[in-house]
Steps between C-alpha positions, in 0.01 A plus 500: 500500500341476848582870561371615167128452569178605320323797659168306511586129476158397622333680218733350244444143639121548509512582132722217403304247706173594303649318197546122549687467179786704633795259573804729495571864569834620353691805584846638451729787591571388856852388392460155645328164444190461718226237528217468746156323497196667637156322486625274225629790277870507434668852517829503306761763421788473265857577588644812362681502162766725678593509870319288761392630844567264797186318582359517839687812605320814606799719428665558156748231428601354162495127442779325310255303273547572131219661296223251408162442369194282573375257237130394502337223306120527504290200433128488361375344816608800710822344646836650451872429558752775585885520548746764547790529268816694597721673238851348482651839538724655761353840594715731697313741727586701808395259777547791759244729311225645711254516215457474133 
């Protein structure tokens, strides 16, 4: 995730910061779980429903984590809870692959 950056992150953050009601920003398609807080806003991604990329690595490597999903419960007061659920499934993939 750290290598896959927005082209203009300061522009994005300045827009998001205009809206005090924003508590969470969700994204996907980075093939890994991610969570970070910036200025009180939580930025979350969901794991892939297929192969996982190894987190924290700047080169392409697969992770052995199974497919997963992020569950969110939103409350009327603006709070939320979240958790990651992994699929109980053995997924065979080529761990020596140089890309997918």
